[in-house]
PDB file of N, CA, C and O in Angstrom:
ATOM      1  N   MET A   1      63.999 117.723  99.435  1.00  0.00           N
ATOM      2  CA  MET A   1      64.929 117.145  98.089  1.00  0.00           C
ATOM      3  C   MET A   1      64.630 116.288  97.943  1.00  0.00           C
ATOM      4  O   MET A   1      64.121 115.423  98.655  1.00  0.00           O
ATOM      5  N   THR A   2      65.102 116.419  96.204  1.00  0.00           N
ATOM      6  CA  THR A   2      64.460 114.876  96.018  1.00  0.00           C
ATOM      7  C   THR A   2      66.815 114.126  95.088  1.00  0.00           C
ATOM      8  O   THR A   2      67.842 114.435  94.482  1.00  0.00           O
ATOM      9  N   PRO A   3      66.110 113.198  95.731  1.00  0.00           N
ATOM     10  CA  PRO A   3      67.191 112.168  95.701  1.00  0.00           C
ATOM     11  C   PRO A   3      67.242 112.088  94.115  1.00  0.00           C
ATOM     12  O   PRO A   3      66.243 112.268  93.418  1.00  0.00           O
ATOM     13  N   SER A   4      68.612 111.775  93.573  1.00  0.00           N
ATOM     14  CA  SER A   4      69.228 112.319  91.880  1.00  0.00           C
ATOM     15  C   SER A   4      68.876 111.487  91.830  1.00  0.00           C
ATOM     16  O   SER A   4      68.113 111.617  90.873  1.00  0.00           O
ATOM     17  N   ASN A   5      68.739 110.031  92.311  1.00  0.00           N
ATOM     18  CA  ASN A   5      69.103 107.977  92.059  1.00  0.00           C
ATOM     19  C   ASN A   5      67.530 107.592  93.056  1.00  0.00           C
ATOM     20  O   ASN A   5      67.484 107.323  94.256  1.00  0.00           O
ATOM     21  N   PRO A   6      66.462 107.677  92.152  1.00  0.00           N
ATOM     22  CA  PRO A   6      65.026 107.494  93.647  1.00  0.00           C
ATOM     23  C   PRO A   6      65.594 105.685  93.576  1.00  0.00           C
ATOM     24  O   PRO A   6      66.171 104.838  92.894  1.00  0.00           O
ATOM     25  N   ILE A   7      64.751 106.022  95.130  1.00  0.00           N
ATOM     26  CA  ILE A   7      65.098 104.463  95.731  1.00  0.00           C
ATOM     27  C   ILE A   7      63.950 104.055  95.035  1.00  0.00           C
ATOM     28  O   ILE A   7      62.920 104.569  94.599  1.00  0.00           O
ATOM     29  N   THR A   8      64.713 102.486  95.103  1.00  0.00           N
ATOM     30  CA  THR A   8      63.722 101.597  94.652  1.00  0.00           C
ATOM     31  C   THR A   8      63.699 100.780  94.922  1.00  0.00           C
ATOM     32  O   THR A   8      64.684 100.465  95.590  1.00  0.00           O
ATOM     33  N   VAL A   9      62.579  99.612  94.692  1.00  0.00           N
ATOM     34  CA  VAL A   9      61.828  98.038  95.821  1.00  0.00           C
ATOM     35  C   VAL A   9      63.038  97.593  96.230  1.00  0.00           C
ATOM     36  O   VAL A   9      63.589  97.656  97.328  1.00  0.00           O
ATOM     37  N   THR A  10      63.492  96.972  94.829  1.00  0.00           N
ATOM     38  CA  THR A  10      65.050  95.769  94.989  1.00  0.00           C
ATOM     39  C   THR A  10      66.233  96.561  95.485  1.00  0.00           C
ATOM     40  O   THR A  10      66.620  97.714  95.294  1.00  0.00           O
ATOM     41  N   ASP A  11      66.770  95.307  96.346  1.00  0.00           N
ATOM     42  CA  ASP A  11      68.124  95.659  96.469  1.00  0.00           C
ATOM     43  C   ASP A  11      68.785  96.451  94.337  1.00  0.00           C
ATOM     44  O   ASP A  11      68.361  96.065  93.247  1.00  0.00           O
ATOM     45  N   PRO A  12      70.123  97.824  94.703  1.00  0.00           N
ATOM     46  CA  PRO A  12      70.805  96.813  93.368  1.00  0.00           C
ATOM     47  C   PRO A  12      71.728  96.407  93.593  1.00  0.00           C
ATOM     48  O   PRO A  12      71.831  95.737  94.620  1.00  0.00           O
ATOM     49  N   VAL A  13      72.748  96.592  92.821  1.00  0.00           N
ATOM     50  CA  VAL A  13      74.184  95.361  92.205  1.00  0.00           C
ATOM     51  C   VAL A  13      74.955  96.178  92.563  1.00  0.00           C
ATOM     52  O   VAL A  13      75.058  97.309  92.087  1.00  0.00           O
ATOM     53  N   CYS A  14      75.674  95.658  93.552  1.00  0.00           N
ATOM     54  CA  CYS A  14      77.192  96.034  94.557  1.00  0.00           C
ATOM     55  C   CYS A  14      78.042  97.102  93.614  1.00  0.00           C
ATOM     56  O   CYS A  14      78.796  96.509  92.842  1.00  0.00           O
ATOM     57  N   PRO A  15      78.082  98.374  93.518  1.00  0.00           N
ATOM     58  CA  PRO A  15      79.563  98.812  92.369  1.00  0.00           C
ATOM     59  C   PRO A  15      80.584  97.878  93.052  1.00  0.00           C
ATOM     60  O   PRO A  15      80.760  96.676  92.855  1.00  0.00           O
ATOM     61  N   ARG A  16      80.948  98.361  93.543  1.00  0.00           N
ATOM     62  CA  ARG A  16      83.076  97.746  93.601  1.00  0.00           C
ATOM     63  C   ARG A  16      82.705  96.549  92.879  1.00  0.00           C
ATOM     64  O   ARG A  16      82.995  96.395  91.692  1.00  0.00           O
ATOM     65  N   CYS A  17      81.577  95.035  94.101  1.00  0.00           N
ATOM     66  CA  CYS A  17      82.055  93.576  93.742  1.00  0.00           C
ATOM     67  C   CYS A  17      81.028  93.410  92.748  1.00  0.00           C
ATOM     68  O   CYS A  17      81.476  92.475  92.084  1.00  0.00           O
ATOM     69  N   ARG A  18      79.472  93.872  92.020  1.00  0.00           N
ATOM     70  CA  ARG A  18      79.327  93.235  90.641  1.00  0.00           C
ATOM     71  C   ARG A  18      77.597  92.257  91.676  1.00  0.00           C
ATOM     72  O   ARG A  18      76.490  92.133  91.153  1.00  0.00           O
ATOM     73  N   SER A  19      78.064  91.640  93.475  1.00  0.00           N
ATOM     74  CA  SER A  19      77.702  90.606  94.170  1.00  0.00           C
ATOM     75  C   SER A  19      76.084  91.253  93.815  1.00  0.00           C
ATOM     76  O   SER A  19      75.887  92.436  93.538  1.00  0.00           O
ATOM     77  N   PRO A  20      75.053  90.236  93.892  1.00  0.00           N
ATOM     78  CA  PRO A  20      73.302  91.449  94.130  1.00  0.00           C
ATOM     79  C   PRO A  20      73.100  90.994  95.988  1.00  0.00           C
ATOM     80  O   PRO A  20      72.131  91.182  96.723  1.00  0.00           O
ATOM     81  N   LYS A  21      74.741  90.209  96.345  1.00  0.00           N
ATOM     82  CA  LYS A  21      73.869  90.133  97.780  1.00  0.00           C
ATOM     83  C   LYS A  21      74.662  91.832  98.470  1.00  0.00           C
ATOM     84  O   LYS A  21      75.737  92.236  98.916  1.00  0.00           O
ATOM     85  N   THR A  22      73.206  92.370  98.144  1.00  0.00           N
ATOM     86  CA  THR A  22      73.250  93.665  99.108  1.00  0.00           C
ATOM     87  C   THR A  22      71.982  93.964  99.984  1.00  0.00           C
ATOM     88  O   THR A  22      71.002  93.221  99.918  1.00  0.00           O
ATOM     89  N   ALA A  23      72.026  95.400 101.057  1.00  0.00           N
ATOM     90  CA  ALA A  23      70.846  95.118 101.204  1.00  0.00           C
ATOM     91  C   ALA A  23      70.484  96.689 102.105  1.00  0.00           C
ATOM     92  O   ALA A  23      71.276  97.610 102.307  1.00  0.00           O
ATOM     93  N   ILE A  24      69.853  96.647 102.290  1.00  0.00           N
ATOM     94  CA  ILE A  24      69.500  98.500 102.821  1.00  0.00           C
ATOM     95  C   ILE A  24      69.661  98.503 104.490  1.00  0.00           C
ATOM     96  O   ILE A  24      68.779  98.359 105.336  1.00  0.00           O
ATOM     97  N   LEU A  25      70.853  98.681 104.632  1.00  0.00           N
ATOM     98  CA  LEU A  25      71.488  99.691 105.391  1.00  0.00           C
ATOM     99  C   LEU A  25      70.989 100.175 107.178  1.00  0.00           C
ATOM    100  O   LEU A  25      71.090  99.828 108.355  1.00  0.00           O
ATOM    101  N   THR A  26      70.275 101.468 106.044  1.00  0.00           N
ATOM    102  CA  THR A  26      69.484 102.505 106.734  1.00  0.00           C
ATOM    103  C   THR A  26      69.137 103.734 105.774  1.00  0.00           C
ATOM    104  O   THR A  26      69.915 104.460 105.156  1.00  0.00           O
ATOM    105  N   GLU A  27      67.776 103.756 105.828  1.00  0.00           N
ATOM    106  CA  GLU A  27      66.971 105.236 105.472  1.00  0.00           C
ATOM    107  C   GLU A  27      67.460 106.003 106.326  1.00  0.00           C
ATOM    108  O   GLU A  27      67.984 105.734 107.408  1.00  0.00           O
ATOM    109  N   SER A  28      67.094 108.016 105.293  1.00  0.00           N
ATOM    110  CA  SER A  28      67.082 108.406 105.904  1.00  0.00           C
ATOM    111  C   SER A  28      65.593 109.160 107.089  1.00  0.00           C
ATOM    112  O   SER A  28      64.480 108.660 107.251  1.00  0.00           O
ATOM    113  N   PRO A  29      66.226 110.637 107.809  1.00  0.00           N
ATOM    114  CA  PRO A  29      65.031 109.944 108.719  1.00  0.00           C
ATOM    115  C   PRO A  29      64.340 110.729 108.110  1.00  0.00           C
ATOM    116  O   PRO A  29      63.191 110.392 108.395  1.00  0.00           O
ATOM    117  N   VAL A  30      64.292 111.700 107.344  1.00  0.00           N
ATOM    118  CA  VAL A  30      62.870 111.971 106.265  1.00  0.00           C
ATOM    119  C   VAL A  30      62.418 110.863 104.733  1.00  0.00           C
ATOM    120  O   VAL A  30      62.762 110.955 103.554  1.00  0.00           O
ATOM    121  N   LYS A  31      61.790 110.170 105.238  1.00  0.00           N
ATOM    122  CA  LYS A  31      61.207 109.151 104.375  1.00  0.00           C
ATOM    123  C   LYS A  31      61.216 109.248 102.721  1.00  0.00           C
ATOM    124  O   LYS A  31      60.151 109.624 102.233  1.00  0.00           O
ATOM    125  N   GLY A  32      62.041 109.022 102.020  1.00  0.00           N
ATOM    126  CA  GLY A  32      62.168 108.965 101.246  1.00  0.00           C
ATOM    127  C   GLY A  32      63.125 109.993  99.872  1.00  0.00           C
ATOM    128  O   GLY A  32      63.058 110.213  98.663  1.00  0.00           O
ATOM    129  N   VAL A  33      64.146 110.434 101.326  1.00  0.00           N
ATOM    130  CA  VAL A  33      65.758 111.311 100.547  1.00  0.00           C
ATOM    131  C   VAL A  33      67.192 110.318  99.838  1.00  0.00           C
ATOM    132  O   VAL A  33      67.750 110.039  98.777  1.00  0.00           O
ATOM    133  N   TRP A  34      67.242 110.070 101.388  1.00  0.00           N
ATOM    134  CA  TRP A  34      68.388 108.762 101.254  1.00  0.00           C
ATOM    135  C   TRP A  34      68.353 107.412 101.644  1.00  0.00           C
ATOM    136  O   TRP A  34      68.217 107.130 102.835  1.00  0.00           O
ATOM    137  N   VAL A  35      68.447 106.638 100.872  1.00  0.00           N
ATOM    138  CA  VAL A  35      69.330 105.140 101.855  1.00  0.00           C
ATOM    139  C   VAL A  35      70.252 104.614 101.080  1.00  0.00           C
ATOM    140  O   VAL A  35      70.408 104.328  99.893  1.00  0.00           O
ATOM    141  N   VAL A  36      70.961 104.552 102.329  1.00  0.00           N
ATOM    142  CA  VAL A  36      72.530 103.307 102.237  1.00  0.00           C
ATOM    143  C   VAL A  36      72.188 102.159 102.197  1.00  0.00           C
ATOM    144  O   VAL A  36      71.369 101.587 102.916  1.00  0.00           O
ATOM    145  N   TYR A  37      73.102 101.559 100.930  1.00  0.00           N
ATOM    146  CA  TYR A  37      72.842 100.233 101.340  1.00  0.00           C
ATOM    147  C   TYR A  37      74.216  99.706 101.332  1.00  0.00           C
ATOM    148  O   TYR A  37      75.158 100.482 101.489  1.00  0.00           O
ATOM    149  N   GLY A  38      74.355  98.745 101.201  1.00  0.00           N
ATOM    150  CA  GLY A  38      75.490  97.448 101.872  1.00  0.00           C
ATOM    151  C   GLY A  38      75.670  96.535 101.570  1.00  0.00           C
ATOM    152  O   GLY A  38      74.811  95.665 101.424  1.00  0.00           O
ATOM    153  N   CYS A  39      76.852  96.419 101.370  1.00  0.00           N
ATOM    154  CA  CYS A  39      76.932  94.686  99.911  1.00  0.00           C
ATOM    155  C   CYS A  39      77.332  94.002 101.112  1.00  0.00           C
ATOM    156  O   CYS A  39      77.745  94.551 102.134  1.00  0.00           O
ATOM    157  N   LYS A  40      77.217  93.054 100.967  1.00  0.00           N
ATOM    158  CA  LYS A  40      77.334  91.473 101.897  1.00  0.00           C
ATOM    159  C   LYS A  40      78.788  90.739 102.260  1.00  0.00           C
ATOM    160  O   LYS A  40      79.407  90.273 103.217  1.00  0.00           O
ATOM    161  N   VAL A  41      78.943  91.054 100.244  1.00  0.00           N
ATOM    162  CA  VAL A  41      80.108  90.284  99.703  1.00  0.00           C
ATOM    163  C   VAL A  41      81.332  90.665 100.194  1.00  0.00           C
ATOM    164  O   VAL A  41      82.128  89.955 100.809  1.00  0.00           O
ATOM    165  N   CYS A  42      81.514  92.578  99.697  1.00  0.00           N
ATOM    166  CA  CYS A  42      82.929  92.873 100.524  1.00  0.00           C
ATOM    167  C   CYS A  42      82.711  94.088 100.793  1.00  0.00           C
ATOM    168  O   CYS A  42      83.300  94.961 100.155  1.00  0.00           O
ATOM    169  N   PHE A  43      81.935  94.358 101.662  1.00  0.00           N
ATOM    170  CA  PHE A  43      80.831  95.786 102.337  1.00  0.00           C
ATOM    171  C   PHE A  43      80.946  96.471 102.255  1.00  0.00           C
ATOM    172  O   PHE A  43      81.250  97.189 103.208  1.00  0.00           O
ATOM    173  N   TYR A  44      80.800  96.959 100.898  1.00  0.00           N
ATOM    174  CA  TYR A  44      81.171  97.895  99.535  1.00  0.00           C
ATOM    175  C   TYR A  44      79.849  98.910 101.251  1.00  0.00           C
ATOM    176  O   TYR A  44      79.256  98.361 102.180  1.00  0.00           O
ATOM    177  N   ALA A  45      79.920 100.019 100.975  1.00  0.00           N
ATOM    178  CA  ALA A  45      77.903 100.227 101.985  1.00  0.00           C
ATOM    179  C   ALA A  45      78.806 102.297 100.443  1.00  0.00           C
ATOM    180  O   ALA A  45      79.898 102.671 100.014  1.00  0.00           O
ATOM    181  N   TRP A  46      77.224 102.800 100.359  1.00  0.00           N
ATOM    182  CA  TRP A  46      77.161 103.097  98.585  1.00  0.00           C
ATOM    183  C   TRP A  46      75.418 104.406  99.737  1.00  0.00           C
ATOM    184  O   TRP A  46      74.647 103.977 100.595  1.00  0.00           O
ATOM    185  N   ARG A  47      75.473 105.481  99.312  1.00  0.00           N
ATOM    186  CA  ARG A  47      73.954 106.431  98.789  1.00  0.00           C
ATOM    187  C   ARG A  47      73.517 106.193  97.883  1.00  0.00           C
ATOM    188  O   ARG A  47      74.293 105.955  96.957  1.00  0.00           O
ATOM    189  N   ASN A  48      71.819 106.109  97.585  1.00  0.00           N
ATOM    190  CA  ASN A  48      71.489 106.571  96.516  1.00  0.00           C
ATOM    191  C   ASN A  48      71.843 107.327  96.144  1.00  0.00           C
ATOM    192  O   ASN A  48      72.221 107.221  94.977  1.00  0.00           O
ATOM    193  N   THR A  49      71.961 108.375  96.684  1.00  0.00           N
ATOM    194  CA  THR A  49      72.036 110.846  96.704  1.00  0.00           C
ATOM    195  C   THR A  49      73.071 109.734  95.584  1.00  0.00           C
ATOM    196  O   THR A  49      72.433 109.198  94.678  1.00  0.00           O
ATOM    197  N   GLU A  50      74.419 109.456  95.655  1.00  0.00           N
ATOM    198  CA  GLU A  50      75.205 109.840  95.240  1.00  0.00           C
ATOM    199  C   GLU A  50      76.172 109.741  93.874  1.00  0.00           C
ATOM    200  O   GLU A  50      76.110 108.724  93.183  1.00  0.00           O
ATOM    201  N   PRO A  51      76.720 110.415  93.655  1.00  0.00           N
ATOM    202  CA  PRO A  51      77.444 110.519  92.160  1.00  0.00           C
ATOM    203  C   PRO A  51      77.213 108.983  91.957  1.00  0.00           C
ATOM    204  O   PRO A  51      77.494 108.179  92.845  1.00  0.00           O
ATOM    205  N   GLU A  52      76.628 108.568  90.606  1.00  0.00           N
ATOM    206  CA  GLU A  52      77.047 107.222  89.651  1.00  0.00           C
ATOM    207  C   GLU A  52      77.638 106.488  89.527  1.00  0.00           C
ATOM    208  O   GLU A  52      77.699 105.259  89.503  1.00  0.00           O
ATOM    209  N   GLU A  53      78.668 108.143  89.339  1.00  0.00           N
ATOM    210  CA  GLU A  53      79.856 106.854  89.455  1.00  0.00           C
ATOM    211  C   GLU A  53      80.787 106.364  90.693  1.00  0.00           C
ATOM    212  O   GLU A  53      81.780 105.672  90.468  1.00  0.00           O
ATOM    213  N   ASN A  54      80.341 106.840  92.304  1.00  0.00           N
ATOM    214  CA  ASN A  54      79.671 105.264  93.085  1.00  0.00           C
ATOM    215  C   ASN A  54      78.920 104.303  93.642  1.00  0.00           C
ATOM    216  O   ASN A  54      79.027 103.529  94.593  1.00  0.00           O
ATOM    217  N   THR A  55      77.819 104.647  92.475  1.00  0.00           N
ATOM    218  CA  THR A  55      76.265 103.462  92.776  1.00  0.00           C
ATOM    219  C   THR A  55      76.004 102.759  91.389  1.00  0.00           C
ATOM    220  O   THR A  55      75.150 101.889  91.220  1.00  0.00           O
ATOM    221  N   ASN A  56      76.550 103.077  90.763  1.00  0.00           N
ATOM    222  CA  ASN A  56      76.650 102.813  88.918  1.00  0.00           C
ATOM    223  C   ASN A  56      77.822 101.100  88.751  1.00  0.00           C
ATOM    224  O   ASN A  56      79.001 101.314  88.467  1.00  0.00           O
ATOM    225  N   PRO A  57      77.486  99.953  88.897  1.00  0.00           N
ATOM    226  CA  PRO A  57      78.932  99.094  88.814  1.00  0.00           C
ATOM    227  C   PRO A  57      79.790  99.370  87.706  1.00  0.00           C
ATOM    228  O   PRO A  57      81.015  99.246  87.716  1.00  0.00           O
ATOM    229  N   ASP A  58      78.971  99.812  86.596  1.00  0.00           N
ATOM    230  CA  ASP A  58      80.200  99.731  84.848  1.00  0.00           C
ATOM    231  C   ASP A  58      80.218 101.639  85.173  1.00  0.00           C
ATOM    232  O   ASP A  58      80.371 102.436  84.247  1.00  0.00           O
ATOM    233  N   LEU A  59      80.060 102.011  86.426  1.00  0.00           N
ATOM    234  CA  LEU A  59      80.364 103.828  86.499  1.00  0.00           C
ATOM    235  C   LEU A  59      81.993 103.080  87.215  1.00  0.00           C
ATOM    236  O   LEU A  59      83.020 103.427  86.631  1.00  0.00           O
ATOM    237  N   TYR A  60      82.136 102.135  88.389  1.00  0.00           N
ATOM    238  CA  TYR A  60      82.955 102.755  89.000  1.00  0.00           C
ATOM    239  C   TYR A  60      83.903 102.020  88.996  1.00  0.00           C
ATOM    240  O   TYR A  60      83.919 100.870  88.557  1.00  0.00           O
ATOM    241  N   PRO A  61      85.104 102.826  89.663  1.00  0.00           N
ATOM    242  CA  PRO A  61      86.592 103.477  89.146  1.00  0.00           C
ATOM    243  C   PRO A  61      87.386 102.350  88.462  1.00  0.00           C
ATOM    244  O   PRO A  61      88.388 102.320  89.177  1.00  0.00           O
ATOM    245  N   GLU A  62      87.564 101.392  87.508  1.00  0.00           N
ATOM    246  CA  GLU A  62      88.379 100.523  87.173  1.00  0.00           C
ATOM    247  C   GLU A  62      89.500 100.499  88.473  1.00  0.00           C
ATOM    248  O   GLU A  62      88.937  99.511  88.946  1.00  0.00           O
ATOM    249  N   PRO A  63      90.303 100.681  89.181  1.00  0.00           N
ATOM    250  CA  PRO A  63      91.550 100.574  90.737  1.00  0.00           C
ATOM    251  C   PRO A  63      91.088 100.076  91.367  1.00  0.00           C
ATOM    252  O   PRO A  63      91.839  99.508  92.159  1.00  0.00           O
ATOM    253  N   PHE A  64      89.547  99.838  91.595  1.00  0.00           N
ATOM    254  CA  PHE A  64      89.111 100.005  93.046  1.00  0.00           C
ATOM    255  C   PHE A  64      87.513  98.496  93.187  1.00  0.00           C
ATOM    256  O   PHE A  64      86.882  98.026  94.133  1.00  0.00           O
ATOM    257  N   ARG A  65      87.506  98.304  91.877  1.00  0.00           N
ATOM    258  CA  ARG A  65      87.019  96.988  91.576  1.00  0.00           C
ATOM    259  C   ARG A  65      87.597  95.441  91.816  1.00  0.00           C
ATOM    260  O   ARG A  65      88.692  94.975  91.500  1.00  0.00           O
ATOM    261  N   LEU A  66      86.415  94.785  92.519  1.00  0.00           N
ATOM    262  CA  LEU A  66      86.948  93.830  94.163  1.00  0.00           C
ATOM    263  C   LEU A  66      86.147  92.844  92.560  1.00  0.00           C
ATOM    264  O   LEU A  66      85.457  93.216  91.611  1.00  0.00           O
ATOM    265  N   LYS A  67      86.759  91.429  93.016  1.00  0.00           N
ATOM    266  CA  LYS A  67      85.999  89.789  92.285  1.00  0.00           C
ATOM    267  C   LYS A  67      85.370  89.643  93.727  1.00  0.00           C
ATOM    268  O   LYS A  67      85.670  89.976  94.873  1.00  0.00           O
ATOM    269  N   PRO A  68      84.539  89.102  93.209  1.00  0.00           N
ATOM    270  CA  PRO A  68      83.576  87.942  94.853  1.00  0.00           C
ATOM    271  C   PRO A  68      84.318  87.463  95.252  1.00  0.00           C
ATOM    272  O   PRO A  68      84.614  87.557  96.443  1.00  0.00           O
ATOM    273  N   GLU A  69      85.126  86.512  94.128  1.00  0.00           N
ATOM    274  CA  GLU A  69      86.015  85.108  94.342  1.00  0.00           C
ATOM    275  C   GLU A  69      87.765  85.683  93.941  1.00  0.00           C
ATOM    276  O   GLU A  69      88.523  84.837  93.465  1.00  0.00           O
ATOM    277  N   ASP A  70      88.148  86.734  94.108  1.00  0.00           N
ATOM    278  CA  ASP A  70      88.857  87.018  95.325  1.00  0.00           C
ATOM    279  C   ASP A  70      89.327  87.530  96.576  1.00  0.00           C
ATOM    280  O   ASP A  70      90.483  87.492  97.000  1.00  0.00           O
ATOM    281  N   ILE A  71      88.548  87.902  96.995  1.00  0.00           N
ATOM    282  CA  ILE A  71      88.496  88.309  98.784  1.00  0.00           C
ATOM    283  C   ILE A  71      88.814  87.483  99.372  1.00  0.00           C
ATOM    284  O   ILE A  71      89.600  87.860 100.241  1.00  0.00           O
ATOM    285  N   GLY A  72      88.514  85.834  99.405  1.00  0.00           N
ATOM    286  CA  GLY A  72      89.587  84.917  99.797  1.00  0.00           C
ATOM    287  C   GLY A  72      90.607  84.939 100.365  1.00  0.00           C
ATOM    288  O   GLY A  72      91.072  84.555 101.437  1.00  0.00           O
ATOM    289  N   ASN A  73      91.093  85.761  98.965  1.00  0.00           N
ATOM    290  CA  ASN A  73      92.630  85.799  98.768  1.00  0.00           C
ATOM    291  C   ASN A  73      93.461  86.578  99.202  1.00  0.00           C
ATOM    292  O   ASN A  73      94.633  86.406  99.535  1.00  0.00           O
ATOM    293  N   PHE A  74      92.266  88.212  99.185  1.00  0.00           N
ATOM    294  CA  PHE A  74      93.276  88.690  99.906  1.00  0.00           C
ATOM    295  C   PHE A  74      93.989  88.120 101.848  1.00  0.00           C
ATOM    296  O   PHE A  74      93.665  87.142 102.522  1.00  0.00           O
ATOM    297  N   ILE A  75      94.932  89.177 102.137  1.00  0.00           N
ATOM    298  CA  ILE A  75      96.025  88.936 102.942  1.00  0.00           C
ATOM    299  C   ILE A  75      95.191  89.215 104.325  1.00  0.00           C
ATOM    300  O   ILE A  75      94.242  89.989 104.459  1.00  0.00           O
ATOM    301  N   VAL A  76      95.681  88.540 105.127  1.00  0.00           N
ATOM    302  CA  VAL A  76      94.736  89.033 106.780  1.00  0.00           C
ATOM    303  C   VAL A  76      94.883  90.217 106.961  1.00  0.00           C
ATOM    304  O   VAL A  76      95.963  90.322 106.379  1.00  0.00           O
ATOM    305  N   VAL A  77      94.585  91.572 107.430  1.00  0.00           N
ATOM    306  CA  VAL A  77      94.769  93.045 107.674  1.00  0.00           C
ATOM    307  C   VAL A  77      95.678  92.325 109.014  1.00  0.00           C
ATOM    308  O   VAL A  77      95.301  91.153 109.011  1.00  0.00           O
ATOM    309  N   PRO A  78      96.718  92.505 110.172  1.00  0.00           N
ATOM    310  CA  PRO A  78      97.178  92.321 110.691  1.00  0.00           C
ATOM    311  C   PRO A  78      96.517  93.223 112.111  1.00  0.00           C
ATOM    312  O   PRO A  78      95.942  94.287 112.340  1.00  0.00           O
ATOM    313  N   VAL A  79      97.003  92.077 112.808  1.00  0.00           N
ATOM    314  CA  VAL A  79      95.592  92.383 114.187  1.00  0.00           C
ATOM    315  C   VAL A  79      95.985  93.880 115.081  1.00  0.00           C
ATOM    316  O   VAL A  79      97.189  93.696 115.254  1.00  0.00           O
ATOM    317  N   ILE A  80      95.693  95.135 115.690  1.00  0.00           N
ATOM    318  CA  ILE A  80      95.808  96.167 116.732  1.00  0.00           C
ATOM    319  C   ILE A  80      97.204  96.007 117.718  1.00  0.00           C
ATOM    320  O   ILE A  80      97.009  95.361 118.748  1.00  0.00           O
ATOM    321  N   PRO A  81      98.308  96.423 117.550  1.00  0.00           N
ATOM    322  CA  PRO A  81      98.718  95.190 118.862  1.00  0.00           C
ATOM    323  C   PRO A  81      98.372  96.423 120.450  1.00  0.00           C
ATOM    324  O   PRO A  81      98.074  97.614 120.371  1.00  0.00           O
ATOM    325  N   PRO A  82      98.494  95.857 121.323  1.00  0.00           N
ATOM    326  CA  PRO A  82      98.360  95.810 122.676  1.00  0.00           C
ATOM    327  C   PRO A  82      99.142  98.051 122.704  1.00  0.00           C
ATOM    328  O   PRO A  82     100.088  98.647 122.189  1.00  0.00           O
ATOM    329  N   LEU A  83      98.107  98.374 123.520  1.00  0.00           N
ATOM    330  CA  LEU A  83      98.184 100.103 123.580  1.00  0.00           C
ATOM    331  C   LEU A  83      99.565  99.324 124.953  1.00  0.00           C
ATOM    332  O   LEU A  83      99.663  98.203 125.453  1.00  0.00           O
ATOM    333  N   ARG A  84     100.369 100.575 125.108  1.00  0.00           N
ATOM    334  CA  ARG A  84     101.704 100.996 125.899  1.00  0.00           C
ATOM    335  C   ARG A  84     101.020 101.146 126.953  1.00  0.00           C
ATOM    336  O   ARG A  84      99.853 101.533 126.913  1.00  0.00           O
ATOM    337  N   GLU A  85     101.717 100.829 128.170  1.00  0.00           N
ATOM    338  CA  GLU A  85     101.804 100.826 129.751  1.00  0.00           C
ATOM    339  C   GLU A  85     102.069 102.529 129.215  1.00  0.00           C
ATOM    340  O   GLU A  85     102.687 102.914 128.223  1.00  0.00           O
ATOM    341  N   LYS A  86     101.439 103.245 130.146  1.00  0.00           N
ATOM    342  CA  LYS A  86     101.449 104.566 130.518  1.00  0.00           C
ATOM    343  C   LYS A  86     103.399 105.261 130.929  1.00  0.00           C
ATOM    344  O   LYS A  86     103.605 104.953 132.103  1.00  0.00           O
ATOM    345  N   VAL A  87     104.131 105.686 130.592  1.00  0.00           N
ATOM    346  CA  VAL A  87     105.346 106.283 131.736  1.00  0.00           C
ATOM    347  C   VAL A  87     104.797 107.246 133.119  1.00  0.00           C
ATOM    348  O   VAL A  87     103.909 108.094 133.037  1.00  0.00           O
ATOM    349  N   SER A  88     105.458 106.934 134.225  1.00  0.00           N
ATOM    350  CA  SER A  88     104.949 107.798 134.763  1.00  0.00           C
ATOM    351  C   SER A  88     106.643 107.958 134.883  1.00  0.00           C
ATOM    352  O   SER A  88     107.699 107.328 134.939  1.00  0.00           O
ATOM    353  N   LYS A  89     105.661 110.149 134.873  1.00  0.00           N
ATOM    354  CA  LYS A  89     106.823 111.277 134.933  1.00  0.00           C
ATOM    355  C   LYS A  89     107.094 111.179 136.690  1.00  0.00           C
ATOM    356  O   LYS A  89     106.192 110.869 137.467  1.00  0.00           O
ATOM    357  N   GLN A  90     108.414 111.483 137.094  1.00  0.00           N
ATOM    358  CA  GLN A  90     108.740 111.264 138.473  1.00  0.00           C
ATOM    359  C   GLN A  90     109.367 112.645 138.372  1.00  0.00           C
ATOM    360  O   GLN A  90     110.200 113.274 137.720  1.00  0.00           O
ATOM    361  N   GLY A  91     108.908 112.712 138.911  1.00  0.00           N
ATOM    362  CA  GLY A  91     110.048 114.567 139.238  1.00  0.00           C
ATOM    363  C   GLY A  91     108.614 115.697 140.453  1.00  0.00           C
ATOM    364  O   GLY A  91     108.897 116.828 140.849  1.00  0.00           O
TER     365      GLY A  91
END
């Protein structure tokens, strides 16, 4: 299997926020088949074998793009509440 986007020596620019702060997260068990990259700014992750709309910043869907300077202004995700205690069945 040959990847559609050849593996490059340098880390790519993030497709979602266009940050150059990306890194290789993992590589395929079979050398050279695929690489998973991750953005250190917006936490987007993608594999180099995905369609170009997921890997190319110019083709990434406009409604899902982020600006790195806006990320600090996003609302905080609410904390997940503690689990409810189980109600014992009587009978």
